[in-house]
VOBADREN-450579 format. One record per residue (C-alpha): x, y, z; residue in one letter. Coordinates in steps of 0.02 Angstrom, whole numbers, padded with zeros to 5 digits, always signed. Each point is the difference from the previous one (the first is absolute). Layout:
// residues N
XYZA ...
// end
This chain:
// residues 842
+01218+06044-01568M +00011+00180-00034D +00144+00088+00070L -00112+00103+00143I -00080-00168+00049D +00190-00093+00007R +00069+00158+00119F -00152-00010+00134E +00020-00191+00016R +00207+00026+00036L -00050+00137+00133L -00135-00139+00057D +00135-00106+00022R +00117+00131+00085V -00129+00090+00106L -00153-00058-00035P -00152+00116+00049P -00102+00005+00136A -00157-00094-00032V -00094+00152+00090E +00078+00111-00124A -00066-00096-00160V -00156+00007+00086D -00001+00191+00024L +00082+00047-00170T -00138-00125-00117R -00132+00104+00111R +00097+00177-00029G +00019-00054-00196E -00206-00020+00019R -00033+00157+00076H +00117+00110-00119L -00113-00068-00137K -00152+00021+00079A +00058+00214+00020G +00033-00016+00173D +00161+00084+00017V +00013+00032+00181D -00040-00164+00047R +00127-00077-00117A +00154+00108+00055L -00041-00048+00167K +00004-00184-00032L +00161+00023-00094A +00095+00089+00117E -00052-00172+00136S +00036-00107-00147A +00180+00091+00000R +00017-00003+00168A -00027-00189+00025L +00111-00039-00159S +00122+00170-00038P +00057-00075-00181R -00135-00127-00063W -00028+00101-00169L -00198-00016-00021P -00026+00087+00163A +00136+00140-00061V -00077+00011-00172M -00186+00010+00090L +00063+00139+00117Y +00086+00105-00140V -00160-00018-00109E -00103+00054+00145A +00123+00149+00029L -00007+00074-00193T -00209-00043+00027A +00001+00107+00147S +00085+00146-00078G +00196-00039+00050R +00094-00049-00138P +00144+00076+00062W -00032-00108+00156D -00013-00152-00102A +00140+00041-00111L +00136+00022+00144S -00061-00175+00079T +00027-00073-00184L +00165+00080-00016V +00053-00069+00166A -00056-00186-00026E +00099+00022-00164S +00157+00043+00104R -00018-00149+00095E -00041-00134-00131R -00018-00025-00167A -00184+00021-00071L -00101-00131-00103P -00041+00082-00167P -00178+00072+00034P +00061+00072+00168A +00131+00091-00086Q -00088+00064-00139A -00132+00062+00119R +00150+00095+00093L +00034+00069-00167A -00165+00062-00038S -00034+00089+00152L +00191+00092-00009A -00070+00062-00178A -00169+00069+00067A +00109+00075+00131Q +00114+00083-00113G +00162-00099+00090D +00056-00042-00161V +00183-00060+00064P -00111-00150+00116V -00104-00024-00149A +00174-00031-00118L +00053-00106+00115E -00145-00098+00022A -00014-00021-00168E +00190-00052-00027A -00024-00123+00139R -00145-00069-00057L +00077-00029-00191R +00096-00163+00061A -00187-00104+00034S -00090+00113-00121A -00010-00109-00164Q -00158-00078+00018G -00058+00048+00147A -00158+00022-00032G -00151+00147-00031P +00002+00040+00171E +00177+00068-00002V -00025+00075-00156A -00151+00119+00039D +00087+00044+00146R +00161+00052-00091L -00128+00088-00131L -00079+00091+00113Q +00161+00066+00055A +00054+00040-00185A -00165+00116-00007R +00033+00099+00161D +00174+00036-00041L -00061+00051-00179R -00123+00096+00089A +00138+00091+00086R +00110+00031-00159G +00112-00131+00027L +00020-00087-00145D +00137-00096+00014G -00043-00091+00166A -00156-00022-00066S +00068-00103-00157L +00118-00093+00113R -00169-00044+00101M -00096-00050-00161A +00133-00120-00074R +00022-00074+00178G -00204-00033-00033A +00042-00081-00167T +00135-00131+00071L -00152-00045+00137A -00124-00021-00121D +00015+00026-00184P -00163+00032-00047G -00009+00162+00105C -00084+00092-00128S +00007+00168+00113G +00202-00023+00022A +00013-00002-00195W -00107+00146-00034A +00120+00094+00133L +00146-00052-00070I -00066+00042-00177A -00027+00198+00067Q +00173-00005+00061G +00075-00055-00152A -00117+00128-00098L +00071+00149+00107A +00163-00042-00049R -00024-00028-00170G +00015-00187-00004D -00124-00040-00129L +00065-00164-00058D -00021-00044+00205R -00148+00091+00045A -00098-00099-00158R +00075-00176+00075A -00065+00029+00193A -00159+00083-00090Y -00019-00165-00102D +00024-00099+00169R -00127+00087+00103A -00132-00009-00140R -00004-00189-00009R -00001-00022+00194A -00116+00163+00051V -00170-00064+00079S -00155+00091-00066A -00043+00051+00197I +00182+00060+00038D -00051+00198+00003G +00154+00077+00026P +00110-00125-00135S -00123+00045-00114N +00014+00172+00004R +00194+00003+00016A -00021-00104-00160L -00115+00103-00086G +00117+00169+00035A +00174-00094-00088V -00126-00059-00150A -00032+00189-00011L +00174+00035+00008A +00035-00124-00117L -00136+00062-00119G -00091-00196-00002D -00184+00099+00054R -00107-00165-00032D +00101-00086+00107A +00005+00174+00145A -00228+00005-00037V +00019-00191+00062I +00090+00035+00131A -00059+00167+00088L -00193-00057-00056R +00066-00165+00125R +00074+00130+00122A -00145+00120-00002W -00155-00135+00021L +00105-00095+00153V +00009+00174+00101G +00146+00087-00055E -00086+00179-00013T +00157+00063-00081D +00008-00096-00136A -00135+00098-00078L +00082+00158-00070G +00126-00117-00079P -00127-00100-00061L -00105+00139-00090V +00166+00058-00070E +00017-00160-00089A -00168+00011-00044L -00027+00169-00070E -00001+00021-00194G -00032-00206-00013R -00151-00064+00082D -00125+00145+00033A -00115-00119+00083G +00114-00093+00069A +00035+00199+00105V -00173+00016+00034R -00020-00168+00090A +00137+00021+00101V -00073+00172+00034L -00154-00059+00052A +00072-00162+00108S +00117+00146+00097A -00154+00108+00058G -00100+00164-00050A +00112+00114+00059A +00191-00086-00054V -00103-00019-00179G -00031+00177-00003S +00170+00062+00075I +00102-00116-00136V -00156+00072-00144R +00055+00170+00017R +00182-00016+00012V +00006-00102-00175S -00086+00133-00063A +00118+00135+00085L +00120-00122-00090A -00087+00018-00178Q -00003+00190+00011G -00152+00032+00122A +00017+00191+00099P +00093-00036+00186P -00143+00101+00050A -00104-00176-00006N +00104-00022+00162L -00012+00133+00088D -00124-00068+00146D +00111-00154+00002V +00127+00004+00160A +00154-00108+00022G -00071-00099+00135A -00165-00017-00120D +00104-00101-00114V -00026-00191+00044P +00170-00073+00067E -00021-00140-00156A +00008+00108-00139V +00111+00135+00087W +00166-00024-00099R -00077-00026-00157W -00101+00158+00024A +00147+00090+00062L +00078-00045-00139L -00119+00044-00108A -00031+00160+00062A +00180+00064-00012W +00008-00047-00155R -00152+00111-00065A -00011+00127+00138A +00155+00011+00116P -00075+00141+00117S -00154-00128+00049L +00121-00118+00022A +00099+00109+00109A -00140+00011+00090R -00064-00166+00029W +00186-00041+00049A +00000+00159+00130K -00172-00051+00065E +00069-00184+00019A +00162-00007+00075P +00017-00163+00066A -00046-00081-00183R +00104-00084-00117E +00092+00112-00114G -00081+00140+00080S +00183+00069+00055A +00055-00008-00171A -00130+00094-00085I +00026+00127+00139V +00190+00019-00046A -00035+00011-00199L -00118+00133+00043A +00111+00096+00113S +00137+00127-00048D +00158-00087-00004P +00089+00137+00108G +00195+00016+00019D +00008-00202+00029D -00109-00096-00120P +00069-00152+00023V -00059+00020+00182A -00174+00045-00066I -00029-00129-00125L +00070-00138+00109R -00151-00084+00014S -00068+00011-00160A +00162-00083-00044L -00052-00151+00116A -00156-00018-00064W +00033-00104-00155P -00173+00075-00102P +00095+00174+00009T +00179-00035+00000Q -00003+00043-00187A -00090+00177+00020E +00097+00038+00144A +00171-00034-00096L -00072+00118-00110D -00034+00128+00108A +00151-00011+00082L +00076+00035-00177A -00098+00145-00060S +00034+00094+00184T +00183-00029-00046W +00007+00029-00174A -00070+00186+00052S +00137+00036+00152R +00160-00111-00100W -00013+00089-00147S +00011+00191+00068A +00160-00047+00111D +00109-00105-00022L +00068+00010+00178V -00190-00081+00061V +00030-00130-00115L +00168-00067+00039L -00042+00012+00184D -00150-00097-00023A +00078-00145-00096V +00149+00017+00132S -00131-00017+00144A -00094-00141-00071R +00164-00121-00039L +00047+00043+00163A -00159-00085+00071D +00040-00147-00122W +00080-00151+00103P +00142-00047-00099S +00192+00008-00006T -00006+00114-00173E -00102+00137+00099A +00110+00058+00095P +00134+00054-00134R -00146+00055-00121L -00089+00104+00107A +00171+00103+00047E +00039+00004-00196A -00157+00079-00017L +00012+00135+00147T +00184+00045-00071D -00088+00047-00175L -00128+00108+00106R +00162+00084+00075R +00082+00026-00187E -00145+00112-00031L +00070+00137+00111D +00186-00007-00059A +00087+00102-00116P -00005-00051-00177L +00153-00120-00052R +00042+00038-00174V +00120-00131-00102A +00106+00066-00117L +00021-00097-00155L +00111-00007-00148G +00132-00067-00122E +00163+00018+00029F +00060+00180-00072S -00169+00075-00006A +00063+00135+00119G -00091-00059+00130K +00117+00038+00130S -00002+00207-00065T -00193-00036+00022F +00005-00047+00165V +00123+00142+00079N -00134+00124-00115A -00137-00092+00090L +00045+00000+00178V +00090+00171-00027G +00172-00035+00058A +00143-00100-00062V -00025-00190+00080V +00045-00081-00170S +00104-00093-00049P +00168+00021+00113M +00037+00069+00165G -00200-00055+00064V -00054-00138-00078L +00126-00167-00045P +00000-00043-00176T -00035-00183+00030T -00148-00091-00064A -00094+00026+00152Q -00175+00096+00047V +00030+00154+00096H -00156+00089+00094W +00006+00176+00012L -00099+00064+00148R +00010+00178+00087Q +00089+00018+00161G +00165+00053+00075E +00144-00043-00124R +00037-00191+00029G -00011-00188-00075A -00039-00177+00072R +00067-00138-00097V -00176-00123+00019V +00061-00199-00012E -00131-00114-00049R -00002-00062+00188S -00074+00141+00053G +00180+00057+00090V +00031+00196-00064T +00176+00095+00032V -00010+00165+00021E +00157+00114-00097C +00025+00186-00096P -00080+00008-00159V +00200-00012-00070E +00029-00147+00098D -00155-00084-00088A +00096-00105-00131P +00138-00048+00104R -00111-00078+00122V -00117-00090-00112E +00162-00076-00092A +00058-00042+00183R -00157-00100+00041L -00001-00088-00163R +00157-00075-00005A -00021-00070+00163S -00153-00087-00073G -00150+00083+00066A -00133+00053-00136E -00040+00197-00018V -00190+00050-00029D +00018+00178-00004H +00083+00145+00036V -00094+00163+00068E +00051+00167-00001V -00082+00135+00095T +00035+00180-00063L -00087+00174+00046P -00089+00040-00153T -00153+00069-00011P -00052-00124-00149T +00049-00157+00075L -00133+00062+00151G -00145-00042-00127R +00080-00121-00133V +00113-00131+00072E +00112-00063-00147V +00054-00183-00033I +00147+00000-00113D +00045-00148-00104T +00150-00030-00133P -00026+00002-00148G -00136-00174-00051T +00137-00039-00147N +00166+00027+00098A +00029-00167+00070G +00069-00036+00164D -00175-00051+00086G -00063+00137-00075S -00185-00128-00023G +00008-00030+00190A +00011+00211+00042A -00136-00007-00123L -00092-00123+00092R +00031+00098+00181R -00027+00166-00062A -00214-00072-00066L -00011-00081+00149D +00015+00156+00101L -00065+00128-00111A -00200+00082-00017D +00048+00059-00180V +00133-00017-00138A +00078+00169-00084L +00112-00077-00150W +00095+00097-00103V +00021-00005-00167F +00152+00062-00094D -00061+00097-00142A +00131-00051-00133R -00047-00180+00058Q -00168+00008+00057A -00140-00154-00065G +00129-00146+00018K -00056-00195+00018E +00104-00025+00164S -00082+00150+00071E -00177-00097-00034R +00077-00150+00115E +00030+00105+00149A -00146+00101+00005L -00100-00146-00053T +00083-00087+00171A -00069+00159+00085A -00170-00021-00048R -00007-00195+00036D +00081+00049+00173A -00159+00127+00035G +00088+00159-00026V -00073+00133-00093P +00135+00103-00096A +00006+00168-00111V +00129+00054-00103G +00110+00162-00007V +00104+00018-00185L +00181+00069+00058N +00128+00099-00097K -00134+00073-00103A +00116+00152-00031D +00073-00096-00130R -00156-00040-00139L -00067+00137-00108A -00182+00033+00035D -00053-00117-00133E +00123-00127+00053E -00068+00009+00162R -00175-00015-00046G +00022-00161-00103A +00085-00082+00152V -00109+00049+00116L -00139-00081-00135A +00098-00162-00005A +00001-00019+00193L -00191+00016+00014A -00037-00103-00157E +00135-00153+00079G +00024+00046+00180L -00146+00105+00042G -00107-00135+00099A +00141-00066+00097L +00079+00188+00020A -00093+00145-00054P +00121+00158+00002C -00056+00150+00082V +00150+00132-00026A +00141+00009-00108A +00162+00092+00062L +00184+00024+00012S +00039-00041+00199S +00199+00078-00057R -00080+00188-00041R -00112-00029+00174A +00147-00058+00098L +00129+00122-00065E -00121+00156+00029G +00023+00054-00174E -00088+00135-00053A -00106-00112-00143D -00016-00107+00151G -00144+00088+00068A -00145-00099-00077D +00091-00170+00056D -00001+00054+00175R -00184+00050-00025A -00011-00183-00067V +00053-00090+00115I -00068+00120+00150A -00174-00051-00091W +00050-00188+00003L +00010+00002+00186V -00132+00124+00040D -00143-00091-00088R +00037-00166-00091E +00077-00063+00150L +00000+00073+00161S -00157+00082-00041G -00102-00166-00042K +00106-00104+00145R -00171-00061+00061L -00056-00061-00141A +00165-00091-00058W -00001-00071+00166K -00187-00059-00005R +00050-00075-00184A +00158-00075+00077R -00062-00062+00162V -00160-00083-00094A +00124-00123-00107V +00097-00051+00187R -00144-00037+00066A -00090-00092-00130L +00145-00119+00019A -00024-00002+00192V -00179-00063-00041L +00062-00106-00154D +00128-00093+00159R -00188+00026+00118A -00107-00113-00134R +00130-00115-00033A +00033-00039+00195A -00198-00001-00004R -00022-00131-00131E +00155-00112+00102S -00078+00024+00154S -00197-00062-00069A +00108-00151-00102E +00089-00048+00169S -00210+00003+00086T -00070-00088-00143R +00135-00132+00018A -00015-00004+00189R -00159-00009+00002R -00015-00146-00126T +00137-00081+00100A -00093+00007+00169R -00154-00096-00089E +00105-00118-00071A +00103-00038+00161L -00169-00014+00100A -00055-00129-00131E +00151-00082+00018A +00007-00009+00190A -00169-00080-00013G +00063-00154-00132A +00151-00006+00130L -00123-00016+00150R -00094-00140-00106E +00182-00076-00029S +00053+00001+00169L -00162-00071+00069L +00046-00142-00128R +00182+00009+00082E -00065-00023+00180R -00092-00161-00054E +00139-00049-00077A +00140+00016+00123V -00115-00056+00135R -00004-00167-00073R +00167-00003-00067A +00076+00019+00173V -00123-00111+00074A +00014-00152-00116L +00231+00027-00002A -00013-00008+00187W -00110-00130+00032A +00091-00094-00125D +00171+00045+00076Q -00032+00012+00171A -00068-00179+00032R +00142-00117+00085G +00076+00177+00071L +00026+00008+00188D -00114+00171+00054P +00148+00020+00102D +00133+00022-00103S +00078+00143-00041P +00003-00031-00194T -00190+00004-00004V +00005+00204+00012S +00135-00006-00141E -00109-00092-00105A -00166+00078+00012A +00099+00166-00047A +00054-00070-00144E -00184-00063-00053I -00042+00182+00045V +00149+00084-00104W -00041-00100-00161R -00153+00027-00015E -00013+00165+00032R +00137+00009-00141E -00098-00081-00102R -00152+00079+00019S +00081+00194-00020L +00067-00065-00179D -00175-00038-00044R -00033+00182+00067L +00141+00075-00065R -00066+00063-00157T -00152+00067+00060S +00105+00101+00136L +00105+00067-00125D -00134+00056-00109R -00076+00077+00178L +00169+00106+00046G +00006+00060-00186A -00167+00080+00013L +00010+00055+00183A +00175+00110-00072V -00108+00054-00140T -00146+00061+00098A +00107+00076+00132G -00024-00087+00130V +00149-00078+00035L +00166+00043-00052S +00110-00119-00119P +00114-00043+00169R -00150-00037+00095S -00090-00132-00070T +00081-00137+00102A -00128+00059+00118L -00140-00091-00112L +00119-00159+00015R +00042-00002+00175T -00185+00003+00065P -00042-00145-00121V +00142-00101+00052E -00052+00030+00193V -00169-00056-00062W +00052-00154-00078L +00114-00047+00152D -00146+00013+00111H -00108-00099-00105T +00131-00137-00019A -00003+00002+00195T -00175-00052-00016L +00031-00135-00108G +00128-00073+00135L -00148+00016+00125A -00134-00092-00120D +00143-00136-00015A -00046-00042+00199R -00175-00027-00055S +00076-00176-00092V +00102-00049+00139G +00154+00083-00028A +00111+00049+00135P +00048+00177+00021L +00122-00010+00136G +00103+00127+00080A -00079+00101-00153L -00108+00177+00058R -00172-00045+00017R -00108+00133-00086P -00111+00085+00111E -00172-00079+00015P -00076+00173-00063A +00111+00001-00156T -00059-00186-00057V -00090-00002-00157G -00030+00198+00022A +00009+00120-00154E +00176+00048-00048V +00023+00186+00000G +00006+00062-00162D +00177+00050-00082P -00067+00127-00118L -00072+00112+00147S +00130+00125+00003G +00012+00046-00185L -00198+00015+00005D +00029+00136+00131L +00142+00074-00106A -00130-00025-00152L -00126+00105+00105A +00095+00119+00038A +00057+00063-00172H -00183-00036-00065D -00063+00149-00014E -00046+00131-00122V +00167+00075-00079E +00012+00189+00083V +00081+00083-00141D -00178-00025-00088D -00018+00186-00022D -00107+00058-00156P +00031+00188+00049T +00187-00016-00030L -00027-00091-00172D -00109+00140-00037A +00125+00132+00052A +00120-00084-00110L -00099-00006-00136A -00054+00189-00008L +00169+00081+00057A +00057-00089-00136D -00129+00074-00100R +00030+00191+00054V +00188-00013-00006L -00006-00051-00176R -00115+00172-00033E +00151+00115+00080V +00121+00010-00187S +00111+00123+00007A -00012+00171-00017P -00023+00091-00174A +00171+00098-00050V -00002+00159-00046S +00140+00063-00139P +00082+00159+00036H -00081+00136-00121P +00185+00036-00072T -00019-00179-00071L -00056-00022-00167R +00007-00162-00106V +00001+00033-00188Y -00029-00128-00151D +00073+00020-00171A -00132+00099-00080N -00018+00143+00158S +00175+00010+00051A +00053+00193-00021P +00099+00048-00148K +00163+00113+00033A 
// end
């Protein structure tokens, strides 16, 4: 006896239908089958008036409403019935299919979830309803919900080949080839030769998997039983392999279809598009539309675009029109249709990349704004921080150039800072002598000591050393000291001064902080000690931090011309790749205003005007590009982590659904075992007991508790595994896994209580025990896993962060940013490099 029969017999015992209602319902079913919908509907209404809760009358009413063009009324009727009582599997499946056909996804998923309790082996009728629901949801682009229905159909009937084909298509869309092949094999073994839709889907999967022979067989079957849209893929599978078979298929397709296919095939082989000028989009038969449109797009895009515009409602038309359109200011919006249609997604991504590349290569601001906007649309906790980082970098392009002055102790860097800024700012009186970064900026004379926490202390410039020392003594970590001075040079170039890189006392940390702030580094070489290995180490650190560096040879007045030339030659050979030297000067002569220091002052002015401030945007672009690449690395890592989590959740959800099905089978066995054990134990223990004794209830409760605990012990491993999978799948939190155990305990309590009622049938006294209501005796116990199914349905949708445009944007931005290299340096005209043979003679 199947479940619906048991359910109906139970209702017959509780609320038996009126004889007239039964007769009206049977007559209505005959009229509906004969096509007399109006008469069937009237008879169904009359039957329901006599017996409102009799399920056959309700189902007749639902089917008659649907056939009369009132599917929403039919759906409302079934929804109302499901709220009042538990529908049997065929009715629940009908509710799911009606809801899916009308696009009411929440109701469809809820019906499928409620059906899970009894779907196992429910039969082909339930499976076919769920399969139709799966196809309707897939047609609406709801692949996640469609796959749930398809999995439910395979539970109801493991031989439901159409459901396995849908599961294979879903696995292909996710790139899971192993699962796709497994589902494809299940579908092939079970598919009927006259099941057109399933064979059509199988043929598409076979083509995607490269199995052309199997594709031809499946598509030919689909075509022969009336699946007209199988013709295009069938011709595609046969082309170049069996010309005779192609001709035979075209002959069976009719003259009009055969003519179009032959002409499109000729176009694909190089025939001029003019041969199809007389064919309008509406003239292309629906059976070969998809294939013809794609073939035309590849061979003659203008022809395909014309067809798509002439038949805008057909599959793929919107995608082809989008690809043929000018991308405009928002190419993603224009190409969204092409991205949504699988055959054109790759071309749409290529079109996006081409449009973006032409814009981003010319304007770094546009690139940063565009990628930031794409990241902001990504539903991830990382997205806001990443988008904000790119927005900050975009602002950096408009900021003054920041130059880190680097050099070893005693290289004359302090004097060089004074000469460069045009004021005595180092070492005493303005800049403290501790191993700290000092940021020189234009403004009213003053200083700010900035802590790592962001707290700042403002003070006069002369007090900055004492404020810094006091903060350090209190345990605060000082990040840097900002000094503002009203000097013109600092309005064009901000200077980040550092202690000597070999000075110790935290100089390494100061170097790293300076490189973090700077756009370009200016290395001051001591002409008497230039080219040391320790300088290479510091310059390598600058290169690894992504900060380009140029060199200046200081104290050049202490060398003869030939000595200076030899030093410059050695620097070019040893450190030129890390810091090409652009000038040689004496910062002492430039600062002291000596007559022979005019040339040195001119070199410094050239350095600021041309090599630093004059190339501000080039240096900024290079540095921002490096920093943006680091942000993109973080974004790609976050995307990969998200993708891995998504894959893990999907796998866990599939495993969770399977584990829930296995547990349900175990619960069915436990139901029989617990009821039997309780009935036998109570029948044995209750003999001789006084039915009115208070110990009767205690003894019965003891038996119920003992059998429940024994059952829980047998189920513990399954429940633990179900809880672990629910956490991995993101359906439950680790703290809420008890929600799985509690309903099972309640279910077992109820089952054991029914066992006490069973014992009464063999003469055991119930006495003072609460007698179960007549309507519940023998009724099916509610599904303790229905809450899990509802939670799984709520989470089992296509992940919202599956955005190929974001991945394409990150990949293209990475390529463009790597092409933004540091600007070429231009040595000062007075800089001459001599080798041993060309050195001038005294």
